[in-house]
C-alpha positions in Angstrom: 140.3 -8.9 20.4 143.0 -11.6 20.3 143.9 -12.7 23.8 147.3 -13.7 22.6 148.3 -10.1 22.4 148.0 -9.9 26.2 148.6 -13.5 27.5 151.7 -15.6 27.2 152.9 -18.9 28.5 156.7 -19.4 29.1 158.1 -22.2 31.1 160.5 -19.8 32.8 157.6 -17.7 34.2 155.3 -19.3 36.8 156.2 -22.7 35.5 154.5 -22.1 32.2 151.1 -21.1 33.4 149.4 -18.5 31.2 150.1 -15.0 32.6 149.4 -11.4 31.6 152.4 -10.4 29.4 155.0 -8.5 31.4 153.7 -9.7 34.7 153.7 -12.7 36.9 149.9 -12.5 37.3 148.3 -15.8 36.1 145.1 -16.0 34.3 144.0 -18.4 37.0 144.5 -15.8 39.7 142.5 -13.2 37.8 139.6 -15.6 37.1 139.6 -16.8 40.7 139.4 -13.2 42.0 136.5 -12.5 39.6 134.8 -15.7 40.7 135.2 -14.6 44.3 133.3 -11.4 43.6 136.0 -8.9 42.8 135.0 -6.4 40.1 137.3 -5.4 37.3 137.7 -2.0 39.0 138.8 -3.8 42.1 141.4 -5.7 40.1 142.7 -2.6 38.4 143.2 -1.0 41.8 144.9 -4.0 43.3 147.1 -4.6 40.3 147.7 -1.2 38.7 149.8 -2.7 35.9 146.7 -4.5 34.5 144.5 -2.9 31.9 140.9 -3.4 31.0 142.1 -5.1 27.8 144.3 -7.6 29.7 141.4 -8.5 32.0 139.1 -9.0 29.0 141.8 -11.2 27.5 141.9 -13.4 30.5 138.1 -13.9 30.3 138.4 -14.6 26.5 141.3 -17.1 27.2 139.0 -19.0 29.7 136.2 -19.1 27.1 138.5 -20.4 24.5 140.2 -23.1 26.6 137.6 -24.3 29.0 134.5 -25.0 27.0 
């Protein structure tokens, strides 16, 4: 999976922070929620416009940028 299919960074959206395409949900927010103990199911319920693929992309983004 290429995370770039699901994540974008645009200076006009959330000051250029990486977000899930078509949303204002930052990768940072998703990773923080996961770190606080939320499950992917929890996130899909809280944010119904997310998909399993977009959540996986956020995790892959982290792995690629914060080694």
